[in-house]
KOLKE-385535 format. One record per residue (C-alpha): residue in one letter; x, y, z. Coordinates in nm, 2 decimals. Example, Ala and Ser with C-alpha at 12.3 -4.5 7.8 and 13.67 -1.06 7.14 Angstrom:
! KOLKE-385535
+-----+--------+--------+--------+
! res !      x !      y !      z !
+-----+--------+--------+--------+
!   a !   1.23 !  -0.45 !   0.78 !
!   s !   1.37 !  -0.11 !   0.71 !
+-----+--------+--------+--------+
END
This chain:
! KOLKE-385535
+-----+--------+--------+--------+
! res !      x !      y !      z !
+-----+--------+--------+--------+
!   k !  12.58 !   1.50 !  11.63 !
!   h !  12.44 !   1.67 !  11.88 !
!   l !  12.53 !   1.67 !  12.26 !
!   s !  12.41 !   1.81 !  12.55 !
!   f !  12.62 !   1.97 !  12.77 !
!   s !  12.63 !   1.69 !  13.07 !
!   d !  12.66 !   1.40 !  12.76 !
!   f !  12.98 !   1.61 !  12.64 !
!   l !  13.15 !   1.60 !  12.98 !
!   n !  13.06 !   1.24 !  13.03 !
!   v !  13.22 !   1.15 !  12.68 !
!   y !  13.54 !   1.41 !  12.73 !
!   q !  13.64 !   1.17 !  13.05 !
!   t !  13.72 !   0.90 !  12.80 !
!   e !  13.74 !   1.02 !  12.46 !
!   d !  13.97 !   1.30 !  12.30 !
!   i !  13.70 !   1.53 !  12.17 !
!   y !  13.69 !   1.93 !  12.23 !
!   y !  13.42 !   2.17 !  12.29 !
!   v !  13.46 !   2.54 !  12.08 !
!   n !  13.11 !   2.75 !  12.20 !
!   p !  13.03 !   3.03 !  12.38 !
!   v !  12.97 !   2.99 !  12.77 !
!   p !  12.67 !   2.80 !  12.82 !
!   p !  12.39 !   3.00 !  12.99 !
!   f !  12.40 !   2.79 !  13.30 !
!   l !  12.75 !   2.85 !  13.35 !
!   a !  12.75 !   3.24 !  13.31 !
!   p !  12.72 !   3.35 !  13.63 !
!   d !  13.01 !   3.18 !  13.77 !
!   v !  13.24 !   3.31 !  13.49 !
!   p !  13.34 !   3.69 !  13.57 !
!   i !  13.41 !   3.97 !  13.34 !
!   h !  13.79 !   4.04 !  13.38 !
!   h !  13.88 !   4.37 !  13.57 !
!   p !  14.01 !   4.54 !  13.24 !
!   l !  13.71 !   4.50 !  13.07 !
!   n !  13.48 !   4.59 !  13.35 !
!   c !  13.44 !   4.99 !  13.21 !
!   p !  13.06 !   5.12 !  13.14 !
!   f !  13.17 !   5.19 !  12.80 !
!   v !  13.31 !   4.86 !  12.69 !
!   i !  13.04 !   4.68 !  12.85 !
!   e !  12.77 !   4.88 !  12.67 !
!   n !  12.92 !   4.92 !  12.33 !
!   l !  13.22 !   4.70 !  12.27 !
!   l !  13.17 !   4.33 !  12.38 !
!   a !  13.17 !   4.11 !  12.05 !
!   d !  13.21 !   3.75 !  12.16 !
!   n !  13.31 !   3.47 !  12.40 !
!   v !  13.42 !   3.13 !  12.36 !
!   m !  13.45 !   2.85 !  12.61 !
!   w !  13.76 !   2.63 !  12.49 !
!   f !  13.76 !   2.20 !  12.64 !
!   s !  14.05 !   2.03 !  12.46 !
!   s !  14.17 !   1.68 !  12.57 !
!   g !  14.52 !   1.80 !  12.48 !
!   g !  14.75 !   1.79 !  12.17 !
!   t !  14.52 !   2.03 !  11.98 !
!   k !  14.66 !   2.37 !  11.82 !
!   s !  14.55 !   2.61 !  11.58 !
!   v !  14.66 !   2.74 !  11.29 !
!   w !  14.87 !   3.07 !  11.21 !
!   h !  14.62 !   3.34 !  11.26 !
!   n !  14.49 !   3.68 !  11.37 !
!   d !  14.14 !   3.80 !  11.51 !
!   a !  13.97 !   4.11 !  11.37 !
!   y !  13.93 !   4.19 !  11.76 !
!   e !  14.10 !   4.24 !  12.10 !
!   n !  14.13 !   3.93 !  12.30 !
!   i !  14.18 !   3.84 !  12.66 !
!   n !  14.25 !   3.41 !  12.71 !
!   c !  14.21 !   3.32 !  13.05 !
!   l !  14.32 !   2.93 !  13.13 !
!   m !  14.16 !   2.74 !  13.35 !
!   r !  14.29 !   2.40 !  13.36 !
!   g !  14.60 !   2.28 !  13.19 !
!   t !  14.84 !   2.42 !  13.01 !
!   k !  14.86 !   2.62 !  12.68 !
!   w !  15.16 !   2.77 !  12.47 !
!   f !  15.15 !   3.04 !  12.24 !
!   i !  15.38 !   3.17 !  11.98 !
!   m !  15.28 !   3.55 !  11.90 !
!   a !  15.42 !   3.81 !  11.65 !
!   n !  15.31 !   4.20 !  11.66 !
!   k !  15.11 !   4.26 !  11.37 !
!   s !  15.38 !   4.53 !  11.25 !
!   e !  15.61 !   4.24 !  11.19 !
!   t !  15.36 !   4.03 !  11.02 !
!   s !  15.24 !   4.27 !  10.76 !
!   q !  15.48 !   4.16 !  10.47 !
!   k !  15.60 !   3.85 !  10.63 !
!   a !  15.32 !   3.64 !  10.74 !
!   h !  15.24 !   3.43 !  10.45 !
!   i !  14.87 !   3.43 !  10.48 !
!   d !  14.82 !   3.21 !  10.18 !
!   m !  14.45 !   3.13 !  10.32 !
!   k !  14.32 !   3.49 !  10.28 !
!   d !  13.98 !   3.46 !  10.32 !
!   g !  14.05 !   3.31 !  10.68 !
!   a !  14.32 !   3.55 !  10.77 !
!   y !  14.56 !   3.26 !  10.84 !
!   s !  14.83 !   3.07 !  10.71 !
!   s !  14.92 !   2.69 !  10.64 !
!   v !  15.27 !   2.73 !  10.79 !
!   d !  15.36 !   2.48 !  11.10 !
!   v !  15.48 !   2.74 !  11.32 !
!   e !  15.67 !   2.47 !  11.54 !
!   n !  15.86 !   2.33 !  11.24 !
!   v !  15.89 !   2.64 !  10.99 !
!   d !  15.99 !   2.56 !  10.59 !
!   v !  16.20 !   2.88 !  10.58 !
!   n !  16.24 !   2.80 !  10.19 !
!   k !  15.87 !   2.82 !  10.13 !
!   y !  15.78 !   3.10 !  10.43 !
!   p !  16.11 !   3.30 !  10.42 !
!   g !  15.97 !   3.59 !  10.61 !
!   f !  15.95 !   3.39 !  10.91 !
!   k !  16.36 !   3.38 !  10.94 !
!   d !  16.33 !   3.75 !  11.04 !
!   m !  16.04 !   3.78 !  11.20 !
!   q !  16.03 !   3.84 !  11.60 !
!   f !  15.79 !   3.60 !  11.79 !
!   y !  15.68 !   3.60 !  12.15 !
!   n !  15.65 !   3.28 !  12.33 !
!   v !  15.43 !   3.25 !  12.64 !
!   t !  15.34 !   2.95 !  12.86 !
!   m !  14.99 !   2.96 !  13.04 !
!   e !  14.90 !   2.75 !  13.35 !
!   a !  14.58 !   2.76 !  13.51 !
!   g !  14.49 !   3.12 !  13.66 !
!   d !  14.68 !   3.31 !  13.41 !
!   c !  14.51 !   3.52 !  13.15 !
!   l !  14.68 !   3.65 !  12.85 !
!   y !  14.59 !   3.95 !  12.62 !
!   i !  14.63 !   3.94 !  12.23 !
!   p !  14.64 !   4.26 !  12.12 !
!   w !  14.42 !   4.32 !  11.81 !
!   l !  14.53 !   4.16 !  11.48 !
!   w !  14.86 !   3.99 !  11.60 !
!   f !  14.92 !   3.68 !  11.45 !
!   h !  14.94 !   3.39 !  11.70 !
!   h !  14.98 !   3.00 !  11.72 !
!   v !  14.80 !   2.80 !  12.03 !
!   n !  14.93 !   2.47 !  12.14 !
!   s !  14.68 !   2.32 !  12.44 !
!   i !  14.89 !   2.07 !  12.63 !
!   g !  14.69 !   1.83 !  12.86 !
!   s !  14.34 !   1.86 !  12.98 !
!   n !  14.24 !   2.21 !  12.90 !
!   l !  13.94 !   2.46 !  13.02 !
!   a !  13.96 !   2.80 !  12.88 !
!   v !  13.74 !   3.12 !  12.84 !
!   n !  13.84 !   3.41 !  12.59 !
!   i !  13.66 !   3.73 !  12.55 !
!   w !  13.67 !   3.92 !  12.21 !
!   w !  13.59 !   4.32 !  12.22 !
!   r !  13.63 !   4.55 !  11.93 !
!   a !  13.93 !   4.78 !  11.88 !
!   y !  13.94 !   5.12 !  12.08 !
!   r !  14.24 !   5.33 !  12.17 !
!   t !  14.16 !   5.62 !  12.41 !
!   p !  14.16 !   5.53 !  12.80 !
!   l !  13.90 !   5.49 !  12.98 !
!   q !  13.83 !   5.57 !  13.32 !
!   c !  13.66 !   5.26 !  13.49 !
!   d !  13.67 !   5.41 !  13.86 !
!   h !  13.35 !   5.24 !  14.07 !
!   v !  13.28 !   4.99 !  13.87 !
!   t !  13.07 !   4.66 !  13.97 !
!   q !  13.22 !   4.30 !  13.95 !
!   l !  13.01 !   4.14 !  13.68 !
!   t !  12.93 !   3.82 !  13.53 !
!   f !  12.88 !   3.65 !  13.18 !
!   d !  12.48 !   3.65 !  13.25 !
!   q !  12.48 !   4.01 !  13.30 !
!   v !  12.65 !   4.15 !  12.97 !
!   h !  12.56 !   4.12 !  12.65 !
!   f !  12.78 !   4.03 !  12.33 !
!   k !  12.69 !   4.16 !  11.99 !
!   d !  12.90 !   3.96 !  11.76 !
!   g !  12.66 !   3.83 !  11.52 !
!   e !  12.37 !   4.03 !  11.56 !
!   d !  12.21 !   4.21 !  11.28 !
!   e !  12.27 !   4.60 !  11.28 !
!   e !  11.96 !   4.73 !  11.38 !
!   k !  11.95 !   4.49 !  11.70 !
!   q !  12.31 !   4.56 !  11.73 !
!   m !  12.27 !   4.92 !  11.79 !
!   p !  12.16 !   5.03 !  12.10 !
!   l !  12.42 !   5.27 !  12.15 !
!   n !  12.37 !   5.60 !  11.97 !
!   e !  12.49 !   5.75 !  11.58 !
!   a !  12.77 !   5.91 !  11.76 !
!   a !  12.90 !   5.64 !  11.96 !
!   h !  12.90 !   5.41 !  11.67 !
!   q !  13.05 !   5.63 !  11.45 !
!   n !  13.35 !   5.72 !  11.75 !
!   i !  13.41 !   5.35 !  11.78 !
!   y !  13.43 !   5.24 !  11.37 !
!   l !  13.70 !   5.55 !  11.35 !
!   h !  13.88 !   5.38 !  11.61 !
!   e !  13.86 !   5.05 !  11.45 !
!   r !  13.98 !   5.22 !  11.11 !
!   m !  14.28 !   5.44 !  11.29 !
!   y !  14.40 !   5.16 !  11.50 !
!   t !  14.73 !   5.12 !  11.29 !
!   a !  14.76 !   5.50 !  11.23 !
!   k !  14.80 !   5.79 !  11.47 !
!   t !  14.59 !   6.04 !  11.27 !
!   i !  14.33 !   6.04 !  10.99 !
!   d !  14.30 !   6.31 !  10.71 !
!   p !  14.00 !   6.44 !  10.51 !
!   s !  14.01 !   6.19 !  10.28 !
!   g !  14.01 !   5.92 !  10.51 !
!   f !  13.73 !   6.06 !  10.72 !
!   l !  13.51 !   6.11 !  10.42 !
!   d !  13.57 !   5.74 !  10.29 !
!   s !  13.48 !   5.62 !  10.66 !
!   v !  13.18 !   5.84 !  10.77 !
!   g !  13.02 !   5.94 !  10.44 !
!   p !  12.91 !   5.59 !  10.36 !
!   a !  12.81 !   5.47 !  10.71 !
!   l !  12.58 !   5.82 !  10.70 !
!   d !  12.43 !   5.70 !  10.42 !
!   e !  12.39 !   5.36 !  10.52 !
!   r !  12.16 !   5.57 !  10.82 !
!   g !  11.95 !   5.68 !  10.55 !
!   l !  12.08 !   6.06 !  10.53 !
!   q !  12.13 !   6.03 !  10.17 !
!   h !  12.12 !   6.42 !  10.15 !
!   v !  12.46 !   6.46 !  10.36 !
!   t !  12.69 !   6.59 !  10.10 !
!   d !  13.09 !   6.56 !  10.08 !
!   e !  13.11 !   6.93 !  10.15 !
!   d !  12.87 !   6.84 !  10.49 !
!   v !  13.13 !   6.56 !  10.57 !
!   n !  13.43 !   6.78 !  10.53 !
!   k !  13.25 !   7.04 !  10.74 !
!   l !  13.23 !   6.81 !  11.01 !
!   f !  13.58 !   6.72 !  11.00 !
!   e !  13.67 !   7.08 !  11.03 !
!   l !  13.47 !   7.12 !  11.32 !
!   l !  13.66 !   6.80 !  11.47 !
!   d !  14.02 !   6.95 !  11.36 !
!   s !  14.08 !   7.19 !  11.64 !
!   d !  14.43 !   7.23 !  11.62 !
!   r !  14.37 !   7.30 !  11.23 !
!   n !  14.64 !   7.10 !  11.11 !
!   g !  14.41 !   6.89 !  10.83 !
!   l !  14.44 !   6.58 !  11.08 !
!   l !  14.27 !   6.43 !  11.33 !
!   d !  14.42 !   6.21 !  11.61 !
!   y !  14.23 !   6.03 !  11.86 !
!   i !  14.14 !   6.33 !  12.13 !
!   e !  13.98 !   6.51 !  11.81 !
!   i !  13.79 !   6.18 !  11.70 !
!   d !  13.64 !   6.15 !  12.06 !
!   k !  13.49 !   6.49 !  12.04 !
!   i !  13.25 !   6.35 !  11.76 !
!   l !  13.05 !   6.20 !  12.07 !
!   s !  12.94 !   6.59 !  12.11 !
!   v !  12.98 !   6.72 !  11.78 !
!   l !  12.81 !   6.48 !  11.54 !
!   p !  12.45 !   6.55 !  11.77 !
!   k !  12.46 !   6.89 !  11.70 !
!   f !  12.57 !   6.85 !  11.34 !
!   m !  12.29 !   6.62 !  11.26 !
!   l !  12.02 !   6.82 !  11.39 !
!   q !  12.03 !   7.01 !  11.02 !
!   f !  11.98 !   6.68 !  10.90 !
!   k !  11.64 !   6.57 !  11.17 !
!   d !  11.39 !   6.58 !  10.89 !
!   e !  11.56 !   6.26 !  10.76 !
!   l !  11.62 !   6.10 !  11.06 !
+-----+--------+--------+--------+
END
């Protein structure tokens, strides 16, 4: 059954129902972009999605993680989060629902015989009240329990490790930005190829400090093929790696990866007839 937002609110006053959808367009001017995200590079390239959560209370999530960075802001009610670092959960989380990246474990009453990894896992417990915002890092597992009448909004954005300079930014609201998740590749890519590769490599490297020539080739080679550059050889990609590897140690760190923003456009000129 489909309800208008106003009809939902009327039913919400008397029935135990919930709402999980993006912020409605008519409310977007009233919802600010959180200050840590108010950076031009983030706004233009990294914002993925947003969700407004209405709950009458008593709703719980499964033990799961998200493929994005996440900030959850609570406007009404109380939320209780249980969280664990992705480094803690890589071998212990018992993800028995792999298609959805979640577990059927009852986090509040764990059967340690069925889920023995939870015995040794370090957990973080967070209680949120109205006015609080919580940062949930990329791939951290978490469980959410909403207590009482709840209203929250969260923003997902793509993982990116390099610190960004955000001086003199203007406060923006949801109606002034564009969330790109779910769009096809052609519509999603106003950013140039260099920025796309830069972000993609950051996501690949998020759990490591460096990337070697093999990992670089596996990441960049197929992506260039998808852009119609079939004549770019493995040797060409290795030359690009060498251009970025300023300390000549055979590994690229985040600082060197960021050089792709300036190096890749010049590198691609040799294939300009294919573009």
